[in-house]
PASE-836694 format. One line per 2 residues: for each residue y negated, x, z of C-alpha. Coordinates in Angstrom, 3 decimals. Example, Ala and Ser with C-alpha at 12.3 -4.5 7.8 and 13.67 -1.06 7.14 Angstrom:
# residues 2
4.500:12.300:7.800 ~ 1.060:13.670:7.140
***
This chain:
# residues 104
0.000:0.000:0.000 ~ -3.407:1.371:-0.996
-7.000:0.341:-0.388 ~ -8.825:-0.581:-3.585
-12.355:-1.470:-2.498 ~ -14.559:-2.741:0.318
-16.396:-5.975:-0.402 ~ -19.815:-7.014:0.875
-18.377:-10.263:2.258 ~ -15.184:-12.275:2.625
-15.895:-14.585:-0.320 ~ -16.166:-11.699:-2.775
-13.128:-9.934:-1.297 ~ -11.083:-13.107:-1.730
-12.297:-13.581:-5.317 ~ -11.365:-9.984:-6.127
-7.895:-10.326:-4.578 ~ -7.341:-13.584:-6.467
-8.426:-11.958:-9.747 ~ -6.001:-9.091:-9.183
-3.205:-11.520:-8.365 ~ -3.971:-13.475:-11.560
-3.590:-10.185:-13.469 ~ -0.146:-9.656:-11.958
-1.182:-7.214:-9.225 ~ -0.170:-8.153:-5.689
-3.285:-7.819:-3.561 ~ -4.302:-8.715:-0.017
-7.578:-8.906:1.908 ~ -7.730:-7.120:5.243
-10.434:-6.966:7.914 ~ -11.298:-10.583:7.157
-12.941:-11.379:10.452 ~ -14.463:-8.088:11.561
-17.953:-9.058:10.364 ~ -18.398:-10.956:13.624
-18.399:-7.669:15.524 ~ -20.562:-5.668:13.098
-22.970:-3.684:15.210 ~ -20.349:-3.014:17.825
-18.412:-1.080:15.212 ~ -19.929:0.712:12.206
-20.975:-1.810:9.532 ~ -18.832:-0.080:6.908
-15.787:-0.674:9.116 ~ -16.584:-4.391:9.414
-16.446:-5.117:5.679 ~ -13.398:-6.918:4.291
-11.200:-4.701:2.130 ~ -8.930:-5.406:-0.816
-5.572:-3.624:-0.896 ~ -2.779:-3.485:-3.479
0.776:-3.637:-2.217 ~ 2.224:-1.330:-4.870
0.611:2.119:-5.025 ~ 1.279:2.274:-8.775
-1.191:-0.613:-9.307 ~ -4.142:1.196:-7.721
-5.820:2.588:-10.859 ~ -5.365:-0.629:-12.833
-6.758:-2.633:-9.910 ~ -9.813:-0.364:-9.681
-10.362:-0.736:-13.414 ~ -10.154:-4.537:-13.252
-12.522:-4.738:-10.290 ~ -14.933:-2.429:-12.108
-14.946:-4.844:-15.039 ~ -15.605:-7.766:-12.695
-18.544:-5.970:-11.113 ~ -20.269:-5.228:-14.441
-22.289:-8.115:-15.846 ~ -21.357:-9.440:-19.276
-23.954:-8.519:-21.898 ~ -24.580:-10.124:-25.227
-26.046:-13.156:-26.853 ~ -25.680:-16.649:-25.499
-23.980:-19.302:-27.554 ~ -24.251:-22.980:-28.382
-21.231:-25.287:-28.178 ~ -20.255:-26.554:-31.620
-18.969:-29.818:-30.134 ~ -21.857:-30.971:-27.960
-24.689:-28.484:-28.562 ~ -24.904:-27.265:-24.937
-26.280:-23.715:-24.488 ~ -24.275:-21.133:-22.512
-24.579:-17.532:-21.377 ~ -22.440:-14.809:-22.943
-20.005:-14.711:-20.013 ~ -18.643:-18.206:-20.657
-15.668:-18.801:-22.941 ~ -15.615:-22.566:-22.511
-18.283:-25.290:-22.524 ~ -18.952:-26.647:-19.055
-20.188:-29.928:-20.535 ~ -17.373:-30.983:-22.893
-14.628:-28.400:-22.271 ~ -14.565:-27.062:-25.855
-13.577:-23.417:-26.268 ~ -16.087:-20.931:-27.619
-15.411:-20.403:-31.308 ~ -17.903:-17.715:-32.320
-16.854:-14.067:-32.012 ~ -18.213:-12.050:-29.109
***
């Protein structure tokens, strides 16, 4: 088991662990509740951490989390079905559910 990354809060740590699990990497969040004692222990020790269970997944997990932490760049798009405008990070229309058809 290896530590992948510290997260600024429990919500982000959980999202990261869920994203890794969705990619086929078994991941867990540790130090979930230490933020309540931040100040009594060093703040960096109170942050939740994401760990992979299989050491061989460490580099792939770090790569995936790096991709999640970088914002998506590019042009926005307009849904061909309903005309709703979306940012470049979306692959599906929130309004009608149609998939993005233009190339990224």
